[in-house]
C-alpha positions in Angstrom: 29.4 -42.5 -63.1 26.6 -39.7 -63.6 28.5 -39.1 -67.1 27.6 -42.5 -68.5 24.2 -42.5 -66.8 23.4 -39.3 -68.5 24.7 -41.2 -71.7 23.0 -44.5 -71.5 19.7 -41.5 -70.8 20.5 -40.1 -74.3 21.6 -43.3 -76.2 18.5 -44.4 -75.1 16.4 -41.7 -76.3 17.6 -41.6 -79.3 16.9 -45.0 -79.9 13.1 -44.7 -78.8 12.9 -41.8 -81.4 14.2 -43.6 -84.3 11.4 -46.6 -83.5 8.1 -44.6 -82.4 5.9 -47.4 -83.5 8.0 -49.3 -80.8 8.1 -46.6 -78.4 4.1 -46.0 -78.6 3.5 -49.8 -77.8 5.4 -49.7 -75.0 4.3 -46.6 -73.4 0.7 -47.4 -74.0 1.4 -51.8 -72.5 2.7 -50.4 -69.6 0.3 -47.1 -68.9 -2.6 -49.4 -69.4 -0.5 -51.8 -66.4 0.3 -48.9 -64.1 -3.0 -47.1 -65.0 -5.0 -50.5 -63.7 -2.5 -51.1 -60.3 -3.0 -47.6 -59.7 -6.6 -47.2 -59.6 -7.4 -50.6 -58.3 -5.1 -49.7 -55.1 -6.7 -46.5 -54.7 -10.4 -48.1 -54.8 -8.9 -50.9 -52.4 -7.5 -48.2 -50.4 -10.9 -46.1 -49.9 -12.6 -49.2 -49.6 -10.3 -51.5 -46.8 -6.9 -50.7 -46.9 -6.3 -47.1 -45.9 -4.5 -46.7 -42.4 -6.3 -44.6 -39.5 -5.6 -40.8 -40.3 -3.9 -40.6 -37.1 -0.2 -40.4 -36.0 1.6 -44.1 -35.8 -1.6 -45.6 -36.6 -0.2 -49.0 -36.6 0.3 -48.5 -32.5 -3.4 -48.7 -32.5 -5.3 -52.1 -31.5 -9.0 -52.7 -32.3 -10.6 -54.8 -29.0 -14.2 -55.8 -29.7 -16.4 -58.7 -27.8 -16.9 -62.4 -29.0 -19.9 -64.3 -28.8 -19.8 -68.4 -29.9 -23.2 -69.3 -31.7 -22.1 -71.8 -34.1 -19.7 -69.8 -35.3 -17.6 -66.5 -34.0 -19.6 -63.4 -33.9 -17.5 -60.3 -33.4 -19.4 -57.0 -32.3 -18.9 -53.8 -29.6 -18.3 -54.0 -26.1 -20.2 -52.5 -23.3 -19.7 -49.7 -21.4 -18.9 -51.5 -18.0 -17.0 -53.9 -19.5 -15.0 -50.6 -21.1 -14.1 -49.3 -17.8 -13.1 -52.3 -16.5 -10.8 -53.2 -19.1 -8.9 -49.8 -19.2 -8.7 -50.0 -15.7 -7.1 -53.8 -15.4 -4.8 -53.6 -18.9 -1.3 -52.6 -18.3 -0.5 -53.2 -22.3 -1.8 -50.0 -23.6 -1.0 -46.7 -22.7 -4.6 -46.3 -22.8 -8.0 -47.4 -24.1 -10.6 -45.4 -25.5 -14.1 -46.0 -26.9 -16.6 -44.2 -29.2 -20.4 -45.0 -30.2 -21.6 -43.8 -33.7 -25.2 -42.3 -33.5 -27.5 -40.0 -35.4 -27.4 -36.6 -34.1 -30.4 -34.1 -34.8 -28.6 -30.8 -35.3 -29.7 -27.3 -35.9 -27.5 -24.1 -35.9 -30.2 -22.2 -33.7 -33.5 -22.8 -32.0 -35.5 -21.1 -35.5 -33.7 -23.5 -37.8 -35.5 -27.2 -39.0 -33.5 -29.9 -37.5 -31.8 -31.9 -39.9 -30.5 -35.3 -39.1 -26.2 -36.2 -39.0 -23.8 -38.6 -38.4 -21.9 -38.2 -34.8 -20.1 -39.6 -32.2 -20.1 -40.1 -28.6 -16.6 -40.7 -27.3 -14.9 -40.9 -24.1 -12.8 -38.1 -23.0 -9.5 -39.8 -23.7 -10.0 -40.3 -27.2 -8.3 -38.0 -29.2 -5.6 -38.2 -26.8 -5.4 -41.8 -27.4 -5.4 -41.1 -31.0 -2.6 -38.2 -30.4 -5.1 -36.0 -32.5 -5.0 -32.5 -32.0 -7.7 -30.0 -31.9 -7.3 -27.4 -35.6 -9.0 -24.8 -33.3 -9.9 -24.7 -29.3 -9.8 -27.4 -27.6 -10.5 -31.4 -27.0 -12.4 -33.0 -23.6 -11.2 -32.5 -19.9 -11.4 -35.8 -18.0 -14.4 -33.8 -15.8 -16.5 -33.8 -18.9 -17.4 -37.1 -19.1 -17.8 -38.0 -15.7 -21.4 -37.0 -14.9 -24.2 -38.3 -17.0 -25.9 -35.2 -19.1 -23.7 -32.4 -17.3 -21.4 -31.2 -19.7 -23.0 -29.8 -23.1 -19.8 -29.6 -24.6 -19.0 -30.7 -28.8 -16.1 -31.0 -30.7 -16.8 -29.9 -34.6 -15.6 -32.6 -37.3 -13.4 -30.3 -40.0 -16.2 -30.8 -43.0 -19.1 -29.9 -40.8 -17.5 -26.7 -39.6 -16.2 -25.9 -43.5 -19.6 -26.7 -44.6 -22.0 -25.9 -42.0 -20.1 -22.6 -40.2 -18.1 -21.6 -43.5 -14.9 -22.1 -41.5 -15.2 -19.3 -39.1 -12.3 -19.0 -37.0 -14.3 -17.6 -34.3 -16.3 -20.4 -33.9 -15.4 -21.7 -30.4 -17.4 -20.7 -27.7 -21.1 -20.5 -29.9 -23.9 -22.8 -29.2 -25.5 -25.6 -31.5 -28.6 -27.8 -30.9 -28.1 -31.4 -30.8 -31.3 -33.3 -30.4 -33.2 -30.2 -28.9 -30.3 -29.2 -26.4 -28.2 -26.7 -26.2 -24.4 -27.3 -26.8 -21.1 -25.3 -26.9 -18.6 -25.8 -29.0 -15.2 -26.1 -27.6 -12.9 -27.3 -30.7 -12.7 -28.2 -33.9 -11.0 -31.5 -35.3 -8.2 -31.3 -37.9 -8.7 -31.7 -41.5 -7.0 -34.8 -42.0 -8.8 -37.1 -39.1 -12.2 -38.5 -40.1 -12.8 -40.9 -37.4 -12.4 -44.4 -36.9 -14.2 -45.4 -40.1 -13.4 -44.9 -43.9 -17.0 -44.8 -44.9 -18.3 -42.4 -42.4 -16.8 -39.1 -40.8 -18.3 -38.0 -37.4 -19.8 -34.2 -38.2 -19.7 -33.8 -34.2 -17.8 -35.7 -31.3 -19.6 -35.3 -27.7 -18.7 -36.7 -24.4 -19.7 -40.4 -23.7 -21.4 -39.0 -20.4 -23.8 -36.8 -23.1 -25.5 -40.3 -24.4 -28.4 -40.0 -22.3 -29.7 -36.6 -23.1 -29.2 -37.3 -26.8 -31.6 -40.6 -26.9 -33.0 -40.8 -23.5 -35.2 -43.8 -25.0 -32.2 -45.6 -25.8 -29.3 -44.4 -24.6 -29.6 -44.8 -21.0 -28.8 -47.8 -21.1 -25.2 -47.9 -22.5 -23.7 -46.6 -19.6 -25.3 -48.9 -17.4 -26.2 -52.4 -18.8 -22.7 -54.5 -19.2 -25.1 -56.7 -21.9 -25.5 -53.7 -24.0 -22.6 -53.9 -26.2 -22.3 -51.3 -29.0 -19.0 -49.8 -28.2 -16.0 -49.3 -30.5 -13.0 -49.4 -28.4 -9.4 -48.5 -29.7 -5.9 -48.6 -27.7 -2.4 -47.5 -28.3 -0.1 -50.2 -27.6 2.6 -49.6 -24.9 6.0 -49.1 -26.7 7.7 -52.3 -24.9 4.8 -54.7 -25.6 4.2 -57.2 -28.4 0.9 -57.8 -29.9 0.6 -61.5 -28.8 1.4 -60.3 -24.7 -1.5 -57.5 -25.1 -3.9 -60.5 -26.6 -3.1 -62.5 -23.7 -3.5 -60.1 -21.0 -7.1 -58.8 -22.7 -7.8 -62.7 -22.7 -7.0 -62.9 -19.2 -9.1 -59.8 -18.3 -12.0 -61.4 -20.2 -11.7 -64.6 -18.4 -11.8 -62.6 -15.0 -15.1 -60.7 -16.0 -16.8 -64.4 -16.9 -16.0 -65.2 -13.5 -17.3 -61.9 -12.1 -20.4 -61.5 -14.4 -21.4 -64.6 -15.3 -25.0 -63.6 -16.5 -24.4 -61.2 -19.0 -20.1 -62.3 -19.9 -20.4 -65.9 -19.7 -20.7 -66.5 -23.3 -18.7 -63.2 -24.0 -15.0 -63.0 -24.9 -12.6 -60.0 -25.8 -10.7 -60.1 -29.2 -7.5 -58.0 -30.0 -7.0 -56.7 -33.3 -5.2 -54.8 -36.0 -7.1 -52.2 -37.8 -6.9 -54.0 -41.1 -7.9 -57.2 -39.6 -10.7 -55.7 -37.9 -11.4 -54.2 -41.6 -11.6 -57.4 -43.0 -13.5 -59.3 -40.0 -16.3 -56.5 -40.7 -16.8 -56.2 -44.0 -15.2 -59.5 -45.2 -16.9 -59.0 -48.7 -15.7 -55.8 -49.3 -12.5 -56.7 -48.4 -13.0 -59.9 -50.5 -14.4 -57.5 -53.2 -11.0 -55.3 -53.3 -8.8 -58.2 -52.9 -10.0 -59.6 -56.7 -9.9 -56.1 -58.1 -6.5 -55.8 -57.1 -5.5 -59.6 -58.3 -7.0 -58.6 -61.7 -5.1 -55.7 -61.8 -1.9 -57.3 -61.3 -2.9 -60.1 -64.2 -3.7 -57.2 -66.4 0.1 -55.8 -65.5 2.0 -59.1 -66.1 0.1 -59.3 -69.2 1.4 -55.7 -69.9 4.8 -56.9 -69.1 4.9 -59.8 -70.9 4.1 -57.4 -73.6 6.8 -55.4 -73.2 9.5 -58.0 -73.0 8.0 -59.5 -76.2 8.3 -56.4 -77.9 12.0 -56.1 -76.9 12.6 -60.0 -77.6 11.4 -59.3 -81.3 14.2 -56.4 -81.5 16.8 -58.3 -80.4 18.0 -59.7 -83.7 18.0 -56.1 -85.2 20.1 -55.2 -81.9 22.0 -58.0 -82.5 24.7 -56.7 -85.0 25.1 -53.0 -82.5 25.6 -55.4 -79.7 28.3 -57.5 -81.5 30.3 -54.5 -83.0 30.1 -52.9 -79.0 31.5 -56.3 -78.0 34.2 -56.7 -80.5 35.7 -53.2 -79.5 35.8 -54.1 -76.1 32.5 -52.7 -74.7 31.6 -54.1 -71.1 28.3 -57.0 -71.1 27.1 -55.1 -67.8 27.2 -52.2 -69.7 25.6 -52.9 -72.1 22.9 -54.5 -70.4 22.2 -51.4 -68.4 22.2 -49.4 -71.3 19.0 -51.7 -72.2 17.3 -51.5 -69.2 17.4 -47.6 -69.5 15.6 -47.9 -72.4 13.2 -49.6 -70.8 13.0 -47.6 -67.6 12.4 -44.2 -70.1 9.3 -46.6 -71.7 8.5 -46.7 -67.8 8.9 -42.8 -67.0 6.2 -42.1 -69.7 3.9 -45.1 -69.5 3.6 -44.4 -65.7 2.4 -40.5 -66.5 0.2 -41.8 -69.1 -0.8 -44.7 -66.6 -1.7 -42.2 -64.0 -4.1 -40.6 -66.4 -5.6 -44.0 -67.0 -6.3 -44.6 -63.5 -7.6 -41.5 -62.7 -10.2 -42.1 -65.4 -11.1 -45.8 -63.6 -11.2 -44.2 -60.4 -13.8 -41.4 -61.7 -16.0 -44.1 -63.6 -15.8 -46.2 -59.9 -16.5 -42.5 -58.0 -20.6 -43.3 -59.7 -21.0 -45.8 -57.2 -22.2 -44.7 -53.9 -24.5 -46.7 -51.6 -27.8 -44.9 -50.7 -28.4 -44.8 -46.8 -29.8 -42.6 -44.1 -26.3 -41.6 -42.5 -24.6 -40.8 -45.6 -22.2 -43.4 -46.3 -19.6 -42.1 -48.6 -16.6 -44.3 -50.6 -13.8 -41.9 -51.0 -11.3 -42.7 -54.0 -8.3 -40.7 -54.5 -5.0 -40.8 -56.1 -2.9 -39.6 -53.4 0.4 -40.0 -52.1 0.0 -43.7 -51.1 -1.6 -44.3 -54.7 1.0 -42.3 -56.5 4.1 -44.6 -54.9 2.3 -47.5 -55.6 2.4 -46.7 -59.7 6.0 -45.2 -59.3 6.8 -48.4 -57.9 4.7 -50.6 -60.0 6.2 -48.7 -63.4 9.8 -49.4 -62.0 9.1 -53.5 -61.7 7.4 -52.9 -65.1 10.6 -51.9 -66.5 13.1 -54.4 -64.4 10.6 -57.2 -65.5 9.9 -56.1 -68.9 14.0 -55.8 -70.0 16.0 -57.9 -67.6 15.4 -60.8 -69.5 15.5 -59.6 -73.2 18.7 -57.2 -72.5 20.6 -60.5 -70.9 19.8 -62.8 -73.7 20.8 -59.8 -76.6 23.9 -59.2 -74.8 24.8 -62.7 -74.5 28.1 -63.9 -75.8 27.9 -65.8 -79.1 29.5 -65.9 -82.4 30.6 -62.4 -83.0 31.7 -63.3 -86.5 28.8 -64.8 -87.5 26.6 -62.1 -86.0 28.9 -59.1 -87.7 28.3 -61.2 -91.1 24.4 -61.1 -90.4 23.9 -65.1 -89.7 22.2 -66.4 -86.9 22.6 -69.9 -85.4 19.2 -71.4 -85.6 18.9 -72.8 -82.3 19.0 -68.9 -81.0 16.1 -68.3 -82.9 14.3 -71.2 -81.6 14.7 -70.2 -78.4 13.6 -66.5 -79.1 10.8 -68.1 -80.8 9.4 -70.3 -77.8 10.3 -67.8 -75.5 8.2 -64.9 -77.3 5.6 -68.1 -77.6 5.7 -68.4 -74.1 5.0 -65.1 -73.5 1.9 -64.3 -75.3 0.9 -67.6 -74.2 0.7 -66.1 -70.5 -1.1 -62.9 -71.9 -3.6 -64.9 -73.9 -4.6 -67.1 -70.0 -4.7 -63.9 -67.9 -6.8 -62.1 -70.6 -9.0 -64.8 -70.5 -9.4 -65.3 -66.9 -10.3 -61.7 -66.8 -12.7 -61.3 -69.4 -14.6 -64.6 -68.0 -14.5 -63.2 -64.5 -16.0 -60.0 -65.8 -18.4 -61.8 -68.4 -19.5 -64.3 -64.8 -20.0 -60.8 -62.9 -22.2 -59.4 -65.6 -24.5 -62.7 -66.0 -24.6 -63.1 -61.9 -26.2 -60.0 -61.4 -28.6 -59.8 -64.6 -29.6 -63.3 -63.0 -30.0 -61.3 -59.8 -32.3 -58.8 -61.4 -34.1 -61.3 -63.3 -35.5 -62.7 -60.2 -36.6 -59.5 -58.8 -36.4 -58.5 -55.4 -40.0 -59.2 -54.1 -41.4 -56.0 -53.6 -42.4 -52.7 -55.3 -39.7 -50.3 -56.3 -42.2 -48.3 -58.4 -44.6 -45.4 -57.0 -42.8 -45.8 -53.6 -41.4 -43.4 -51.6 -39.5 -43.9 -48.2 -38.6 -41.0 -45.6 -36.5 -41.9 -42.6 -37.3 -40.2 -39.5 -36.3 -40.3 -35.5 -38.2 -38.6 -33.0 -36.2 -39.4 -30.7 -33.4 -37.1 -31.6 -35.8 -34.5 -31.1 -36.1 -35.9 -27.3 -39.2 -37.5 -28.0 -40.4 -40.4 -25.4 -41.8 -43.6 -27.1 -45.3 -42.5 -26.3 -44.7 -39.0 -27.7 -43.4 -41.0 -30.7 -46.3 -42.9 -31.6 -48.3 -39.7 -31.2 -46.2 -38.1 -33.7 -46.0 -40.7 -36.2 -50.3 -40.9 -35.9 -50.7 -37.6 -36.7 -48.1 -37.6 -39.3 -49.5 -40.6 -40.9 -53.1 -39.0 -41.1 -51.3 -35.5 -42.4 -49.5 -37.6 -45.2 -52.7 -39.9 -46.2 -54.6 -36.9 -47.2 -52.7 -35.8 -49.6 -53.3 -35.6 -53.1 -52.0 -38.8 -55.1 -51.1 -40.9 -52.0 -52.6 -44.4 -51.5 -51.4 -45.9 -48.1 -48.4 -45.0 -45.8 -46.8 -47.1 -43.3 -43.9 -47.6 -41.0 -41.0 -49.8 -40.7 -37.6 -50.0 -38.9 -35.9 -51.9 -42.1 -36.0 -51.8 -45.5 -35.2 -54.1 -48.2 -31.6 -53.6 -49.5 -30.6 -51.4 -46.6 -26.6 -51.8 -46.6 -26.1 -51.0 -43.0 -27.2 -54.7 -42.0 -30.7 -53.4 -40.7 -32.8 -54.7 -37.9 -32.1 -57.8 -36.3 -34.3 -60.1 -33.8 -32.8 -63.4 -31.3 -35.6 -66.0 -31.4 -36.2 -69.7 -30.4 -38.4 -71.1 -32.9 -41.1 -73.4 -31.2 -40.3 -77.2 -32.1 -37.1 -76.3 -33.9 -33.8 -78.3 -32.6 -31.1 -75.8 -32.2 -27.3 -77.1 -32.7 -25.5 -78.2 -29.4 -24.0 -75.2 -27.9 -26.4 -72.7 -29.6 -29.2 -71.2 -27.4 -31.0 -68.7 -29.5 -30.9 -67.9 -33.1 -30.8 -64.4 -34.9 -32.3 -63.6 -37.8 -33.5 -60.3 -40.3 -36.4 -58.9 -38.4 -38.7 -55.4 -39.3 -41.2 -53.7 -36.6 -43.8 -52.7 -39.4 -47.8 -51.6 -39.0 -50.9 -52.5 -40.4 -50.2 -51.2 -43.9 -46.8 -52.2 -44.5 -47.2 -55.0 -46.9 -49.8 -53.1 -48.9 -47.1 -50.1 -49.1 -44.1 -51.7 -50.1 -46.1 -54.4 -52.3 -45.6 -57.9 -50.7 -48.1 -60.5 -51.0 -49.4 -62.3 -48.3 -49.3 -65.8 -48.6 -51.4 -66.9 -45.7 -52.8 -66.0 -42.7 -53.4 -62.2 -42.0 -51.7 -59.2 -41.9 -51.4 -57.4 -38.9 -54.1 -55.0 -37.5 -54.1 -51.7 -35.4 -55.6 -53.9 -32.7 -52.0 -55.6 -32.3 -51.1 -53.2 -29.5 -49.0 -53.8 -26.4 -52.2 -54.9 -24.2 -53.1 -57.8 -27.0 -51.6 -61.1 -27.2 -48.1 -61.1 -29.0 -48.4 -62.1 -32.9 -45.7 -62.1 -35.5 -45.5 -62.8 -39.2 -42.7 -64.8 -41.2 -41.6 -64.8 -44.4 -41.9 -68.2 -46.5 -38.1 -68.9 -46.5 -38.3 -68.3 -42.6 -41.3 -70.9 -42.5 -39.7 -73.7 -44.3 -36.8 -73.4 -42.3 -37.8 -73.9 -38.9 -41.0 -75.3 -39.5 -40.5 -77.7 -42.9 -43.7 -79.4 -44.3 -45.7 -77.7 -41.6 -48.4 -75.2 -41.5 -46.6 -71.9 -39.3 -49.9 -70.5 -38.7 -50.2 -70.6 -35.1 -46.8 -71.9 -34.3 -44.5 -69.7 -31.8 -41.2 -68.1 -31.1 -40.0 -66.7 -28.5 -38.6 -63.6 -28.7 -34.9 -63.2 -27.1 -34.6 -60.2 -24.5 -38.3 -59.3 -24.9 -41.1 -58.9 -21.8 -43.2 -61.3 -24.1 -41.9 -64.5 -23.9 -44.0 -66.2 -26.8 -45.3 -64.8 -30.2 -47.7 -66.4 -32.2 -47.6 -67.2 -36.0 -50.4 -65.1 -37.5 -48.9 -65.0 -41.3 -46.7 -65.5 -44.1 -45.6 -62.9 -46.0 -43.5 -63.4 -49.4 -40.0 -63.6 -50.0 -37.9 -60.5 -50.1 -34.3 -60.1 -51.3 -32.6 -57.9 -48.1 -29.3 -57.8 -49.8 -27.6 -58.2 -52.8 -26.7 -61.5 -53.6 -28.8 -62.6 -50.6 -31.1 -66.2 -50.9 -34.8 -65.1 -51.4 -35.5 -67.7 -48.8 -33.3 -65.4 -46.4 -35.6 -65.5 -42.9 -37.5 -62.4 -41.8 -39.1 -62.1 -39.2 -42.1 -59.3 -39.0 -43.5 -57.6 -35.8 -46.0 -54.9 -34.9 -44.2 -51.8 -33.9 -47.1 -51.0 -31.3 -46.1 -54.7 -29.7 -42.5 -54.0 -29.9 -41.7 -49.7 -30.0 -39.0 -48.0 -31.7 -38.5 -44.1 -32.4 -36.4 -44.7 -35.3 -38.6 -45.6 -38.6 -39.3 -45.2 -42.3 -42.3 -43.9 -43.7 -43.6 -46.1 -46.7 -45.7 -44.0 -48.8 -47.1 -45.5 -52.1 -48.5 -43.0 -54.7 -50.6 -42.8 -57.8 -48.6 -40.3 -59.3 -44.7 -40.5 -59.6 -43.2 -40.8 -56.1 -40.8 -38.1 -56.8 -43.9 -35.6 -57.0 -45.1 -36.3 -53.6 -41.7 -35.5 -51.8 -42.8 -32.0 -51.5 -46.2 -32.7 -49.7 -44.8 -35.3 -47.2 -41.8 -32.6 -46.5 -44.3 -30.0 -45.9 -47.0 -32.6 -43.6 -43.2 -33.5 -41.5 -42.8 -29.8 -40.9 -46.1 -29.2 -40.1 -46.5 -31.6 -37.5 -43.1 -31.2 -36.0 -40.3 -29.0 -37.5 -37.8 -30.2 -34.8 -37.9 -33.9 -35.8 -35.4 -33.9 -38.5 -35.7 -35.6 -42.1 -32.7 -38.6 -41.9 -33.2 -39.1 -45.5 -36.0 -39.0 -48.6 -35.6 -41.2 -51.5 -37.8 -43.1 -54.1 -37.5 -46.5 -53.9 -36.5 -46.8 -57.3 -33.7 -44.5 -56.8 -32.9 -46.2 -53.5 -32.6 -49.7 -55.2 -30.6 -48.0 -58.4 -28.3 -46.9 -55.9 -28.1 -49.6 -53.8 -28.1 -52.6 -56.1 -27.6 -51.5 -60.1 -25.4 -49.3 -60.3 -22.9 -51.6 -58.1 -23.8 -53.9 -61.2 -22.7 -51.3 -63.8 -19.4 -50.1 -62.3 -18.3 -53.2 -61.4 -18.6 -54.7 -64.9 -17.5 -51.6 -66.2 -14.3 -51.8 -64.2 -13.7 -55.4 -65.0 -14.7 -55.1 -68.3 -12.4 -52.5 -69.2 -9.3 -54.4 -67.0 -10.2 -57.0 -69.7 -10.2 -55.0 -72.8 -7.2 -53.6 -71.4 -5.8 -57.4 -71.0 -6.9 -58.2 -74.7 -6.1 -55.0 -76.4 -2.2 -56.4 -75.1 -2.6 -59.9 -75.9 -3.5 -59.0 -79.7 -0.8 -56.6 -79.9 1.7 -59.6 -78.3 0.1 -61.9 -81.1 0.3 -59.8 -83.7 4.0 -58.9 -82.8 4.8 -62.6 -82.6 3.3 -63.6 -86.4 4.8 -59.9 -87.5 8.4 -61.0 -86.2 8.0 -64.9 -87.2 7.5 -63.8 -91.1 10.1 -61.4 -90.5 13.0 -63.5 -89.5 11.7 -66.3 -92.3 11.3 -63.9 -95.5 14.3 -65.8 -96.8 12.9 -69.1 -96.5 9.1 -68.0 -97.6 10.7 -67.2 -100.7 12.4 -69.6 -101.4 9.0 -72.3 -100.7 7.1 -69.9 -103.0 9.9 -69.7 -105.7 9.9 -73.9 -105.4 6.0 -73.7 -106.4 4.3 -73.0 -102.8 1.1 -71.6 -103.0 0.1 -68.6 -100.9 -2.6 -70.5 -99.3 -0.5 -73.1 -97.8 2.2 -69.8 -96.4 -0.9 -68.3 -95.3 -1.9 -71.8 -93.0 2.3 -72.3 -91.9 2.5 -68.9 -90.7 -1.5 -69.6 -88.7 -0.5 -73.0 -87.6 2.6 -71.5 -85.8 0.6 -68.3 -84.4 -1.9 -70.9 -83.1 0.5 -73.0 -81.0 0.6 -69.9 -78.5 -3.0 -69.2 -78.9 -4.2 -72.8 -78.1 -1.7 -73.4 -75.3 -3.1 -69.5 -73.7 -6.6 -70.4 -74.0 -6.2 -73.7 -72.3 -4.3 -72.5 -69.6 -6.8 -69.3 -69.3 -9.6 -71.8 -69.1 -8.1 -73.5 -65.8 -6.9 -69.9 -64.1 -10.7 -68.8 -64.5 -12.0 -71.8 -63.4 -9.7 -71.5 -60.2 -10.4 -67.7 -59.5 -14.1 -68.5 -60.0 -13.8 -70.7 -57.3 -12.3 -67.7 -55.0 -14.8 -65.2 -56.3 -17.7 -68.1 -55.4 -16.7 -67.8 -51.8 -16.6 -64.2 -51.5 -19.6 -63.1 -53.7 -21.8 -66.0 -54.4 -23.3 -67.3 -57.7 -20.3 -65.2 -59.4 -18.6 -68.4 -60.5 -18.0 -69.1 -64.4 -20.4 -71.6 -66.4 -20.3 -73.4 -69.3 -22.2 -70.7 -70.8 -19.8 -68.6 -70.0 -17.0 -70.0 -71.8 -19.0 -71.0 -74.9 -19.4 -67.1 -75.7 -15.9 -65.9 -74.1 -13.5 -68.7 -75.7 -14.7 -68.5 -79.4 -14.7 -65.3 -79.4 -11.3 -64.6 -78.1 -10.3 -67.6 -80.3 -11.8 -65.1 -83.4 -9.7 -61.9 -82.2 -6.9 -63.5 -81.8 -7.0 -65.2 -85.3 -7.6 -62.3 -86.8 -4.5 -60.5 -85.4 -2.5 -63.5 -86.8 -4.5 -63.3 -90.2 -2.9 -60.1 -91.0 0.9 -61.0 -90.9 0.1 -64.3 -92.3 -1.9 -62.5 -95.2 1.4 -60.1 -95.7 3.4 -63.8 -96.0 1.3 -65.2 -98.6 2.0 -62.3 -100.7 6.0 -61.8 -100.2 7.7 -61.5 -104.0 10.1 -64.8 -103.9 12.9 -62.3 -106.0 12.8 -59.5 -103.1 13.2 -62.4 -100.7 15.7 -64.1 -102.2 17.8 -61.1 -102.4 17.4 -60.2 -98.7 20.7 -60.7 -96.8 
């Protein structure tokens, strides 16, 4: 057995060496297909598919709270609900809770504080996930029982290496978190990066320490049942099914609704797998990942069709060899295996080259990183999972490309005719139409991918052409949170007041303002729940949640948003003054159409103020990419709606980057213990959160489309060249009887146009269907008439050029040499 396989390998290698052109095209085709799919899988893996980095991740389920408000909303769970759920559930080994937060960190008292992402977790968090520390220990149960008592911390592995140089003696040392001294008791393992894909906590602290880390906001989390922020996960018992766990959690949810109707009447509990949770929480990212994988599979099919076409074109050349081996008693199965082995060698070489192609695509995608205060980072790597996908795809490519051509090459026929170099016309016709179909499929898939790439490009360009509605030049953004330095709200207000005075006095600064939300921020931003006066809510809906920003009197001037009616906020809009609000034009037209919004009122749900009066209307702005310009935005005065975390907006007469040093110095002068969570020019922020996405997406999809087009060109060229080679004698006879070169040229081009036209028509249909899918995931990305008018003629011209070269060669065939050909 092994000897015959070795013989097949040696024979296959010799055949490929004898035909370097065929081998090179085959290897390149498979490399493109494998590389595109390995890269797209790696990207999708980094965005949404990667399992939790814990033992037996499939056994870890996510539990979330649901709120029906017209549509099902999914969010966090309150701490009291979590403790009740944990004590009553029997479907899980145990349930753990976590809450992400930004922590002020300093290695010692004299070091300026800086913000970093951390997590407050239940004491059993690491045990439920079966994560063992790299150093030290994790939390004991008694360390999560008394609020504020046990100031202990487990370091994330990357924080241990980056901040402490992987010091093996780190256990027992002290650090400062939010101004409080914490003792390091352990270090998480390197492979564990938390529950999220994009954020890896630098620190883990017990849930009971939340009131200490941020007294102004976090004291409610351990007591209030309607303060829902926790991410809850549980490890399913081995003898319990997912359906049984869902039934039990639904029963517990109904019990909580009956017991606590004031806070739980409209809130349920939902059990999901980790993958379901990611698709629910990041639908656009998940959909985008599926689009990338779908396009990569299309490129793979084009590559397989190309290799299959190459093998089919070689069938007549191998026919005599196959006939001789069959005539002397060779097995058909052995011959098929031999031909598949040759293609497997192509797949091995193509797979290796494809991994290099995939690495290049990943490096291109790494250019895109969202700019946020908390350091969101997408990680794409060609790890073991991606390599497994690449190897599998290479094997599947070899099988798909070779099985049909190998079977057809070795099928029983007229052996004597084959040995005399004659071939039945029916066989030739069938092979030609088979190649027509393969080339048509290549062209259709390529057209669909190219149409998608151009649609994305035009959609992004249209977004940029519409503008953002705010200034992106000469504006500096600095995110701060005095609460992380254990400031209460009054102290935070004093800090900001003094800081604004100092920054405003710096050279080149023209205005300074504070806001809780910057447009195009990717982390969701600020929100407010309201009931607009006079607006009829749908049945079963009690309130509306809208985008919101808590701002001060200089906001609109600093960020460059025009006021359309009424007035902006004043420094007299304090907590003692009547409650006021400003709405965007889109919000005004949605809730008070054909009415003057000035003087209208809206109720702020959950606020001490029952009603707020609208005193101004601001121009619309983009709050996220592909969001409507009419997205309702509510602006509230900071002094009436206090918050400690804010973004300082500094408008400058000089280049905004040049003012960064002065702003940083002003912050340190005011209080060096208040961490700077992020400092970025608005222009860099805009490019990072919007334009970079355009560049990377269009380049990636355009690259895949170009790969497919190159493969389709090779396929059509091969079809035309194959047709000419098989009809050389016929063409010679035609020309000997007086046929003009022009007529031969038209004949070959006409024959090549059959698969081209079929592929283009099919491609238009396929791109239309794909466009509807893309439109449902990312608005305004479906192809329009202009896209088709740009793509289809370009593809036709390129395809005809590919067919013209062998057609021109056919038009110059020497009749005498053609007639002497056997």
